N, C-alpha and C positions, 0 to 999 in steps of 0.2 A: 699311578698317578703323578703330578708333576706340584706342590705344593710351596706356591712361592709368598714369604712372609709368612713362613709358620711362628712363628716364636708370638706373633699379635694376637689379637685374639679370636679374629677369625680363623689365623691356622690353628689357634691351641685348640677350640672349638671343633676346626673340620677329624684335627687328628684325633678327638673322643668319638667321633663317629665311626670314622676306615676302622678303629681298635673296636668297636662294637662289632662288625662287619669284618673282621679281617681274613672271614673266607672270603672274601668276594672284591676286595680292592689289596693293591701292591702298593705301596709305596719307594715310588723308585727317586725322587729326588727331593729335600728340604731344602729351601732356603730362608736367609734372614741378613737384615742389613747389619745389627751389632750385635745383639745380645746371645754370643756367642758360646755361655753355658750351657742356655738355655736350647740350642742347638744341636750343641752336643748330647745332650739327655736325650732328647727328641733320635736323634741317629742312633744310638746307640740302643733306644727300645725302638724302631723301627726298620734298621739296618737297609738304610737308600742304596740304591749305587752308587749316590754321587752327594754334594753337597755343596750350595754355590754363599762364601759368609762375601758380602758386597762390602763390609770396611775391610778393608789392606793388612790394616793395620792389628788384627788377629786373627789374619789369616795363618800364621806358625803355633796359636794358640789349640786350631781349630785340627789343625793336620794334622799337627799330635797330638792330642787324644784321637782321633777318629781312623789314621792313615793306619797302623795298628790293626785297626775291625776290618780291612778291606773297602772301607768306605773312601772313594773317591774326592776328592776334597780343592774347589776353586773357590773365582777369587774376582771378584770387580763388575763392574753391572756391562763390562762383554761377555766375562761367563755368564752370567745371567741372562744375557739374549739369545746367546747359542745353546743350551747345556739344555732349553725348554724344545727343542731341534732333534732329539735323539729319539731312534727310531720304536726305544721303548716304552714309551709316552702313549695309552691315552689319551687322558685331559689333563688340560693343565688348568690348577684354578688359581686365579690371584688374587689373594691378597694384599696387597704392596700396598703402600698407602700413598693416594697423591699419584704425580705426573711422572713417578715412577713406576707406575705398572704397565705404560704404554710401550714403551717400544718393547720388554719380552712379549707381553700380549699381540702384538705387531706379527711378530718371531713365532709364534708359535701359530696363530694361524694362517701361516706363509706353508710350515709343515705337515700341515690338514690337519692339527689338533683343535677337537673341540674343549668349550671354552668354559669353565664355570667361573664367574665371572663374581669379585666381591671388590673389585678394586673400579666404582663407579665414574671415579673421574679419567681412565679411557677413554667411555665412549660422551664427557664431557667436552673432553678436548677437542675430538676426532671423529664425533659421531659419526657424520657419512662416510669418512674414511674407512672407519674398522666395520658399519655392517654393508659397504659398498665389499671390503676385501673379503669380508669371511663371505661372503654369499657368492664371490667368483668360486672360492677352496672350497664349500662345499661344507664348511663348516659350522656347529651349532654354538649360536651362544646362550648358557642356561645360565638365569638370575638367581645371584645369594642372596640381594641386599632385600629383607623382608618382604619390603614393601612390593616388588618389582617380583618376586616369587609369587606374591599373594595372586596379580594381575594376571600371571604366566598363570598359576593354579584354578582361577576361576576362567582360563582361556582354554583349559584342555576339553576337546571334543568340541569348542566351540571358534575353532579358527577361522570356518568359512563364513562368520556372522562379524560385518559391521558393528566397529565399537562405536558407537555415538561420545561415551565421555570416562575417561579413568581420572578417579576418585582415589589419591595418595593420602593415609591418614599421617596426621604430626603426632607424636606427643605434646609439642609447646614445650617441652624441655621444661628447665627446673624454672626458666624466668616469665613462665603463661601468666598472662594476664597485671605483670606489671608496665607502666609507661617508663618512658627513655628519665625521667628524675630521677625513677629509681637505677636505672642502667647507669647512668655515668659512672655510678663508684661501683657496680658490680666487679667482685676482685673473679682471678680464677681458680680460686678452690670452692667460689659460689659454683660457676659456671661448669666444675666439671660434678659436680655433683646431679645425674642424670636420675629423676626418677622414676624409672623401669626398667633401662638399658645399660648393661654393664660393657661397657667400648672405650677406644685406644682413646686418650687424650686429642688427638686431633680431631675426630670425627664427634667426638661427646662437646668440645666449643661446638664446632659446627651444626650440632643439631640448639644448643640452648639459642645458637642467633638467626636459627630457621637457612642457614647455609646449605646446612645436609639438603632438607629440603627441595628445597634449589635446584640442586646438586639434581637432587634423584626425579624431582622434572626433566630433567632436562634428559637424564640417561630413559627414561621410559619413553620421551620423542622417538628416538631410533629403537630401541627394544622393540615397541611396538609398532614401529610407521605411523604415528597418528601426528594432529599436526597441538600447536602449542591451545589453543583454545579452544580441543578437548582434553585438558587435565587442570584435574580441579583438584586444590589442596586445601583436607578441611585436618579443623586440630580435633585430636581425639585422648585424651587424656588420658585411657586406661589404655593403651596398648595392649585393645583384644582383638577389633577388626584392623588387620593388617593392609589391606587394602580395600575398593573395590570398581567392576565394570561394567558401565551399563549400555545395556544394549536398544538398538535400534525402535525395538516394540517397546521399552522402558523398564526393561525389568532390569535390577541391579540385583547380581552377586557380589558375596563379598566370600575372605578367607579372614577365620576367626582361628585363635589359638593364645598359647601361653605367652610372653617375652621373650622366646628362647630360638636365638638365631643357630641353634643344631636339629632344625627343622627346616627351613630352605637351606641350610646347607646338606641334608642329607636328599631331598629332593632334589636338587642343583646335579647329585650325583647320583641319583640314582632313577630319575626317570629315563619309560614313563612306569616304571614300579614305584610300586610304593614301603620299603622293608619298614619291620617294625621295629617299634622302637620303645624305652625304658622312661621317657623323658617324661616327665609329670601333664598330668592330663587338665585341662578347661573345666571347670566346674561354676555352672552359669549360676548356681544357687550362692557363688560368692563374690559374685557382681551381680544387684540386681537393678544395677542401672549404666549404663551406659550412655553417654557424652560426646555432642558432639559442636563444634563452631569454627563460627569463618577465623585465618588467620587476620594479624597485625598486622598487614602491609607497612603503617606506617613507623609503625615501633620497629617493629623487624624488618628494616631495609631490604634484606640481604636476599629474600625473595623476590622481590619486584625485579632488582636488579639481576635476578638469574632466568626470571619470565623475559627482561629486558634484550639482554644477550644471545637468550634463545628466538625471541622474534628479530634480532640484528642478523642471527649468522655469522658465514664466516668464520673468522677467529675472533668473534667476540666471546664465546664463551672458555675459548683457550685462555685467553684475556685473566676472565673473573677469573677461571681455576687458580691462575698463577699469583693473585694478587691475595686469593684470598687464605694461599696457605702460606705465603711471606705474613700476614698482615696476624694471622693464629700462630701460628711463629713466636711472636713478635708478641698477643696477647698471655704468651704463655711465661715470657720471658717480664713481663711487666714491662714491656716498651711502648705500649698504644692501651688503652684504651680502649671498655665494650664495644663503645658505640663509637669508636674512633676509622674502627675495623670495617666498617658500611663507606665511608666517610672517602678511607684510602682504596678502597674498593673501587669507589665511582670515576675520582680522580683517575686512576689507571688506568679504568676503562677507555676513560673522554682524552689521557695524554701518548695511548698504541697506536701506532696507525696501525689503519682496519684493512684485513683483504679479505674482499669477496670471495675467493673460491683459494684457496690454501692446500696449499700440498704440505706433504709429511716435513717439508725443512722450511717451510712456511711455519709450522707452528713448532717446530721444535725452535724455531727465532724466535718467536711469539713469547713463545715462555719465558725465555732466558731475557729478552727484551723488559718483559712485565714486571720479573722479579727486580731487576736492578731498577724501574722508576717507581714500584712502591716501597723498596727498601728509602730511597730517595725522598719520597715523602713521607717513610716514618722519622726520617733521621729531622725531615723542614718539621713534620707535626711538634719533634720533641728538643727545636731549638726555643 
């Protein structure tokens, strides 16, 4: 397998899963953007055929450490896109953060590789293009996000039965129940303290703003072929019920478990089998009550913005994603406030030209323009 983004949270946990089943998996490719030190340690441990370090300034460091060990070393985005086409790769797990996952995933699909998808932005940006391409190439896309993995697991044995509704659960993040007055002054340190999940900085901020759930709504539409009106979000602070499927007879299936990303990672890599694991088990006695509530769409506007972009179609979700990546980075650098993120995303959606039936080139151009406009809006807000 090829693991894109091996030094991030999902990548590290994927390697844990692989190590526990080393008789069934072989790591052929590892990639990272900038964390050369960890990439080197991983490569020495798993001895892949090749690695890619995205940051070209780190190339010599990685090459000097790994080439003597027989590991090929490449650098740059073009190398990342090309390496997934290697004949020896069966499955590509994309754990890259954000828009960066789109082009390598397209190359992998074109090369006929099955995809374990932890990069939701690929489907957010170009869901129709990706799903049509995968279908034409006979490629399976296995979801790694805990919510989409839960839905996928609930659908096993039910693929012939129409879905009435998908119910995605959201923890509510660290600011569940807070009002806009409180959110005006929250800091990145507060936003990075997720109550249940240990994730990277970008996805943790997305979770705090409910944008992560908005992106998951868009991803669910393309993964499972449903309409936006068939996707409901409920806040479930314990993060035990990972998502649910309601069928036409009114029955609801749910997938439960402790908040541990290794379970959906392993299922995506081993489907249709379930490999044994030593992961901690859920104990009902430790959770005497599970709570569910409606999300506050007025306070946490990002979720509504995502629904609106999905309804509009075209390149709207691409604009949403690009603007969000920019504002999250700005928030982490103390350049915008928590509530300002939604304002700038909304303004960017209004300012970028709408393309009803975008091509890949349209998506690439939309992403570029949206980032420029979002940065200009941030600078304007700071004047």
